C-alpha positions in Angstrom: -4.1 -2.6 24.4 -2.1 -1.5 21.4 -3.0 0.7 18.5 -4.2 -0.3 15.1 -1.8 1.3 12.6 -2.2 1.4 8.8 0.9 1.7 6.6 1.1 3.1 3.1 3.0 1.9 0.0 6.6 1.1 0.8 8.1 0.3 -2.7 11.3 -1.2 -1.5 12.2 1.6 0.9 13.4 -0.4 3.8 15.2 2.5 5.3 12.0 4.5 5.4 10.1 1.6 6.9 12.6 1.3 9.7 12.7 5.1 10.3 8.9 5.5 10.4 8.5 2.5 12.7 10.9 4.2 15.1 9.1 7.6 14.9 5.7 5.9 15.5 7.3 3.8 18.3 5.7 0.7 16.9 5.4 -2.0 19.6 4.5 -5.7 19.6 1.0 -4.9 20.9 0.2 -2.8 17.9 -1.9 -4.3 15.1 -0.4 -3.4 11.7 -2.3 -3.2 8.5 -0.2 -2.8 5.4 -1.9 -1.5 2.2 0.3 -3.2 -0.3 3.0 -2.3 -2.9 5.9 -3.5 -0.7 8.2 -3.8 -3.7 9.4 -2.0 -6.8 11.2 1.3 -6.6 14.1 1.6 -4.2 16.8 -1.0 -3.9 15.7 -3.0 -0.9 12.5 -4.8 -1.9 13.7 -8.3 -0.9 14.8 -6.9 2.5 11.4 -5.3 3.0 9.7 -8.7 2.4 12.1 -10.5 4.7 11.5 -8.0 7.4 7.7 -8.2 7.1 7.8 -12.0 7.2 9.8 -11.9 10.4 7.6 -9.1 11.9 4.5 -11.2 11.3 5.9 -13.8 13.7 6.1 -11.3 16.5 2.8 -9.4 16.3 -0.5 -9.3 14.4 -0.1 -8.1 10.8 -2.5 -7.9 8.0 -1.0 -7.7 4.5 -3.0 -6.4 1.6 -1.8 -7.3 -1.9 -1.0 -4.4 -4.3 -0.5 -4.4 -8.1 3.3 -4.4 -7.8 3.1 -7.3 -5.4 1.0 -9.3 -7.9 3.6 -8.6 -10.5 6.4 -9.7 -8.2 4.5 -12.8 -7.2 4.2 -13.8 -10.8 7.9 -13.3 -11.3 8.8 -15.4 -8.3 6.4 -18.1 -9.5 7.2 -18.1 -13.2 10.8 -16.7 -13.3 9.8 -14.1 -15.8 8.3 -10.6 -15.6 6.6 -8.4 -18.2 8.4 -5.4 -19.5 5.7 -3.1 -18.0 6.7 -4.4 -14.6 10.4 -4.1 -15.2 10.0 -0.5 -16.3 7.8 0.4 -13.3 10.2 -0.6 -10.6 10.5 -4.3 -11.2 14.1 -4.1 -12.3 15.2 -2.9 -8.8 13.2 -5.8 -7.2 14.9 -8.4 -9.4 18.3 -7.0 -8.5 17.5 -7.0 -4.8 17.0 -10.8 -5.0 20.4 -11.4 -6.7 22.0 -12.9 -3.5 19.0 -14.8 -2.2 19.1 -18.6 -2.3 16.3 -20.4 -4.1 14.7 -21.8 -0.9 14.3 -18.2 0.4 12.6 -17.3 -2.8 10.1 -20.0 -2.2 9.3 -18.6 1.3 8.9 -15.2 -0.2 6.5 -16.5 -2.9 4.4 -18.2 -0.2 4.3 -14.8 1.7 2.9 -13.1 -1.4 0.4 -15.9 -2.0 -1.0 -15.5 1.5 -1.7 -11.7 1.1 -5.3 -10.6 1.3 -7.2 -8.8 -1.5 -8.9 -6.6 1.2 -9.8 -6.7 4.9 -12.9 -5.4 6.8 -12.6 -4.9 10.6 -15.3 -5.2 13.2 -16.1 -1.5 12.9 -16.9 -1.9 9.2 -13.7 -0.2 8.1 -12.4 -1.4 4.7 -8.7 -1.7 3.9 -7.8 -2.2 0.3 -4.9 -1.3 -2.0 -6.7 0.6 -4.7 -10.5 0.3 -4.7 -13.5 -1.4 -6.3 -16.1 -0.7 -8.9 -19.1 -2.7 -7.7 -21.9 -0.9 -6.0 -22.2 -3.9 -3.7 -18.7 -3.8 -2.4 -15.4 -5.7 -3.2 -16.9 -9.1 -2.3 -19.2 -8.6 -5.4 -16.4 -7.3 -7.6 -16.5 -8.9 -11.1 -12.8 -8.1 -11.9 -10.5 -8.9 -9.0 -7.8 -6.8 -10.6 -9.8 -3.7 -9.5 -8.7 -4.4 -5.9 -5.2 -3.5 -7.0 -5.8 -1.1 -9.9 -9.1 0.9 -9.5 -8.6 4.6 -9.1 -12.3 5.6 -9.6 -13.1 5.2 -5.9 -10.4 7.7 -4.9 -11.2 10.0 -7.8 -14.9 10.0 -6.8 -14.0 10.9 -3.2 -11.7 13.7 -4.3 -14.2 15.2 -6.7 -17.2 15.1 -4.4 -19.0 18.3 -3.4 -18.4 18.5 0.4 -21.9 19.8 0.9 -23.5 16.5 -0.2 -24.9 14.7 2.9 -24.8 11.0 3.3 -28.6 10.8 3.2 -28.6 12.5 -0.2 -29.4 10.5 -3.4 -26.3 12.1 -4.9 -23.9 10.6 -2.3 -21.9 7.8 -4.0 -23.4 4.4 -3.0 -20.0 2.7 -3.0 -18.9 5.0 -0.1 -22.0 4.3 2.0 -21.0 0.6 2.3 -18.3 1.3 4.9 -17.7 3.5 7.9 -14.3 4.3 6.6 -12.1 3.1 3.7 -8.3 3.1 3.8 -6.4 2.9 0.5 -3.0 3.3 -1.1 -2.0 3.0 -4.8 -2.6 6.6 -5.9 0.0 9.0 -4.4 -1.4 12.0 -2.5 1.4 13.9 -4.3 -0.9 13.8 -7.4 -3.2 16.4 -5.7 -0.2 18.3 -4.2 -0.4 16.9 -0.7 2.5 15.2 1.2 0.6 13.7 4.1 -2.3 11.2 4.5 -5.5 12.7 3.0 -9.1 12.3 4.0 -11.8 12.8 1.3 -15.4 11.9 2.1 -14.9 8.7 4.2 -11.8 7.6 2.3 -8.3 7.9 3.7 -5.4 7.7 1.3 -2.1 6.7 3.0 0.1 6.5 -0.1 2.2 9.6 0.3 4.5 9.0 -2.6 7.3 6.9 -1.1 8.0 5.4 -4.5 8.7 8.9 -5.9 9.7 12.1 -4.0 7.4 11.6 -1.0 7.6 9.9 2.4 6.3 6.7 3.9 3.4 7.2 6.3 1.8 5.4 9.2 -1.6 6.4 10.5 -3.4 5.5 13.7 -6.8 4.6 12.4 -8.6 5.6 15.6 -6.9 8.9 16.5 -5.8 9.8 13.0 -2.4 10.7 14.3 0.3 10.0 11.7 4.0 9.7 11.4 6.2 10.0 8.3 9.7 9.1 7.2 12.1 11.5 5.6 11.4 11.8 1.8 12.8 8.7 0.2 15.3 10.5 -2.1 17.1 11.8 1.0 17.3 8.2 2.3 18.5 6.8 -1.0 20.6 9.7 -2.4 22.3 7.6 -5.1 19.1 6.1 -6.4 16.1 7.4 -8.4 13.4 5.1 -7.1 10.5 5.2 -9.6 11.0 8.9 -10.5 12.0 7.8 -14.1 8.9 5.8 -14.6 6.8 6.8 -17.6 3.9 4.4 -17.3 1.3 3.8 -14.6 1.7 3.7 -10.8 
């Protein structure tokens, strides 16, 4: 039996993805759950998508859709992208597709369209890019954009008093719905931490690969994790998303 590994936000960092796969000794028996934001940032977004498409032919992979992936999907479908996307890493994604033939773009679009909004395994563990606001869980979410944009779930977990027990009326009801919740979207660097972080029953695997951090892989059972080198060291002539002035 292989492991079940969860992978944080990649943001076009193909070199980091290859490096952390090697360090984690990822094998074909491992089940891989990707938390989204495969594109936008470093210069190899198209290469990341091509690699993931080919990887999914060899082993079980689950791909969650992030907010940057939704933007890229719209661009691949419509041929145009909003300025907010271009200024938040989208420009590097567009440039990474410069040499791709149109038929390949169609295959990549289909890949984005097949991504999941979230996934729940047989041990009641939720995997979602950002979060959800409904007290009844993501399946009852009124605004599907929350799957890719919500930060309140993570902020709630971070701000919680550690002394609050699960049987307390004060324990957030959203967190009681699942045994564990695995997210990306909000870099752990925001709270000064460079590795995957556990708050309450929420695990944040986005360790800031889009910016100055590393790409992380976590074994969801043992909680052992592996990290790439910080992305600026792997792409010394690039800035990634470190110039971005808008949201993540």
